[in-house]
C-alpha positions in Angstrom: -91.8 114.6 60.4 -93.5 111.3 59.5 -91.1 108.3 59.4 -91.4 106.1 56.4 -90.1 102.6 56.0 -87.7 102.9 52.9 -87.9 100.0 50.6 -84.8 101.4 48.8 -82.7 104.3 48.6 -83.2 107.0 46.0 -80.6 107.2 43.2 -78.6 110.4 42.8 -80.2 110.8 39.6 -83.6 110.8 41.0 -82.6 113.3 43.7 -81.2 115.7 41.1 -84.3 115.2 38.8 -86.7 116.2 41.8 -84.4 119.1 42.5 -84.6 120.5 39.0 -88.5 119.8 39.1 -88.7 122.0 42.3 -86.7 124.8 41.0 -88.8 125.0 37.9 -92.0 124.7 39.6 -91.2 126.3 43.0 -94.4 127.9 44.6 -96.4 126.8 41.9 -97.7 123.3 43.1 -97.8 120.9 46.0 -96.2 117.5 46.5 -98.8 115.4 44.5 -98.9 118.0 41.4 -95.0 118.1 41.4 -94.9 114.5 41.3 -97.0 114.1 38.5 -94.8 116.7 36.5 -91.7 114.9 37.0 -90.2 113.8 33.6 -89.7 110.2 34.7 -92.0 108.1 36.8 -90.9 107.2 40.0 -92.5 105.6 43.4 -94.3 108.2 45.2 -92.6 106.7 48.4 -89.2 107.4 46.9 -90.5 111.0 46.1 -91.6 111.4 49.7 -88.0 110.1 50.8 -86.5 112.6 48.5 -88.8 115.7 49.7 -87.8 114.8 53.5 -83.9 114.8 52.5 -84.2 118.3 51.0 -86.2 119.8 53.6 -83.9 118.3 56.4 -81.0 119.9 54.2 -82.6 123.3 54.1 -82.7 123.2 50.3 -86.7 123.3 50.5 -89.7 124.5 52.5 -93.4 123.1 52.4 -95.6 125.7 53.6 -98.9 125.2 55.4 -100.9 124.8 52.3 -98.2 122.2 50.9 -96.6 124.3 48.4 -92.9 123.4 47.8 -90.6 126.4 47.9 -86.9 125.9 46.6 -84.7 127.9 49.1 -81.0 127.1 48.2 -79.1 129.8 46.8 -76.0 128.3 45.4 -74.8 131.8 43.7 -75.0 133.4 47.2 -73.1 130.7 48.9 -70.4 130.9 46.2 -70.2 134.9 46.7 -69.9 134.4 50.5 -67.1 132.0 49.9 -65.3 134.2 47.6 -65.7 137.0 50.2 -63.8 134.8 52.6 -66.8 133.9 54.9 -65.6 132.8 58.3 -67.5 129.7 59.5 -67.1 128.8 63.0 
């Protein structure tokens, strides 16, 4: 992981926008291509910070070729909670 100096923290709106874009284009493109497809402009550094957060939180994986893959499955988590999943 590369440590970046953050000029400012991303807003929740920015994080959600990137999440939606990744879900839509999962496994289709790399970082730069995804950044260009965002509906609103954002600094590339801010985009990188969001990707680092999503990767560390287990919502995405970036493969060897740089392709971004959405891994978070909210429906499965809801089902497991409904089935009384026991967490230690």
